N, C-alpha and C positions, 0 to 999 in steps of 0.2 A: 504494500500500500504506500502510495506517495504521500508526502506532506501537502495538505491543501495550500500552504503558504508558498510552495514552489511552483504552483500552477495558478494562473490567473484566467478567469473566464469573463467574457464581455460580449456585447453586441459587436458585430463586424462593421467595418467601414471601408471606404474605397481604397485606403492604403493597404488593406489586407488582401486585395484581389490576387496579386501575384503569388502570395504565399498559399492561398487557397487553391489556385490552379496547380501549383507545384505539388502540393500534397495529394490533390486529386489524381494527377498523372502517375504518381508513385503507387497508387492503390487502385487504379482503374482495372476492372476485370480483363479487358482486352490487352493490357500491358503486362499481365502477370503470367507466370508459369502455372501449370496445374498444381504443383506443390505449394507455391506461394498463395494460391487462391484458398487453400485449406485454412489459412490464418486470417481470412476475411478480405473483403473487397467491396468496392462501390461499382455500380453498373451504369448509373446515369451521369454522363459527362455534361458539365455545365460550361457554357461559353462565358467570356468576360462580360458581354452585354446582359446575359441572364443573371449573372452574379450581381452586377450593378443594380438591376431591377429589384432583386430580393433585398438588397441592402437598403434601398429607398423605402421598402415596406417593413424595415426592422425585422427581417426574417432570417438572418444568418448570425450564428453565434460561434465564437471561436475560443480556443484555449491556447495560451502561450506559456512557454517555459521561462526560466530565469534569464535566458538570452533574448527574450522577446520573439522567439521563433514560434510560428504557428504550428502546433502539434495536433490540433483537432479542429474540426468544424462540424456544425450541424445546421441543416436547413430547416425552415418551418414556414409555411405560407398557406394562403387561401387556395381553395380549389380553382378559383379564377386564374391565379398565377400558374398553377400546375396543369391547367387544361391544355397547354401547348405540347404535352407529351401524351400519346395515345393511351398508355397504360393507366394513367390516372382517370381518364374518362371512362375506361372500362371498369375501374374500381368503383367510381361514383355510381355507375349503372347498377351495381350490386347492392347499394345501400338499403333499398327498401326491405331486403330480407335480413339485414344485419342489426345487431344491437349489442350493448355491453351493460351488464347489470340491469336488464330490463329497460334500458334507455335506447330508443330507436335512433339510429345514426342518420344524419342528413348533412347536406353541404352547409347548412346554417349553423349547426351546433358542433361542427368538427372542422379540423384543418389537417393538412398533410405535414407530417414530421419526417424529415430525412431528405436526402441521404445524410448519414453521419459518417465521418471518417476520422480515424485516430492513427497517428504515426505508429508504425509497428513497434518502436522502442518504448512506447508508453501504454501499450495495451495491457489489460489485466491489473491496472494500478489505480483504478478509481476515476480516471479522466472522464469516462462515459457518464458516470453519475454526476460529476461536477458540471459538465457542459449541458447535460439534460436538465438539471435543476435550474440553471441560468435561463434556459429556454422556457421551462415550465412557469417560472415566476412571471415572465413577460406575457406568455400566451394564455395563462389561466384568466387573465383580465378580460379576454374576448371570447374564449371557447371553453366549454366544459369537457370536450373529448378530443383526443388526438388519435390520428389514424396513420398507419404506415404499412409498407409491405416489405417482405424479405424473401429473396430467392431461396427456395427450399434447400439448395445445396450449400448455402451460406450458413452452416450450422453454428459457427462462432457468433455471428450476429444474432441469430435466433436465441441462443443461450444467454447472450449478454443482455438482451432486452427482456426476456421472460424471467430469468433468474436474478439478474442484478437490479433491474428497474421495476419489475412487476407488471409488464405488459401482458395482455391476454390475447391468445390466438382466437380470432372470431371467424376466419374465413380461409379457404384454400381455393386457388383458381389457376387456370392455365392461360398463358399469354405468350405469343411468339415462341412456341415450343419450349417454354420454361414453366415450371410449377412454382407458384408463389404462395406464401402465407400472408394473410391479412391480419393485422394486429391492431388492438385498440387500447387506449390508456385513459382513465378518468383523471383529468388534470388536477382535481382537488386533492387527490391522494398524495401522501408523502412518498417521496422517492426512497426506495430501498437502498441502503448504502452497503451493498455487498460487492466484493471484488472477485469472488470465485463463484 
């Protein structure tokens, strides 16, 4: 477990864009070997313009180390922002049959969280919990529910979100020849602080 004092989390700004793009490149599924993918990956590449847009909406959160290097980022935004990718529209179409703790999910009461990416040298040390809590404090003001999806082969990410943070798997679907898990999180709940 790392010391919270050695990691700082905050809202991202335009000066963070190059650091975000660099971390994305290092962890993009298409850039990794089969062995490297076993340790986690991100599938959605964001352009500089798309990152600028989410920054304007206060929807990207970053973690930095003592050298002020970006070691993690997490996206969060409205369905309007994410509708530019087909997979999110597919997910939204499934909402009428989905719920969490008997609360029906809609585009009005939920938002999309993710992708989240953590530098491989900082995984398993509590960074996910810190950056997620930074996001939760901001987004609980507007939304009671957070939604995300995880590629079923990304077992590291699934375990991290369900075991460390307390997300619930509420859906499973196929899209573009991949199987995904749909997950939900009630924003009012306290984040679990587990590292394993």
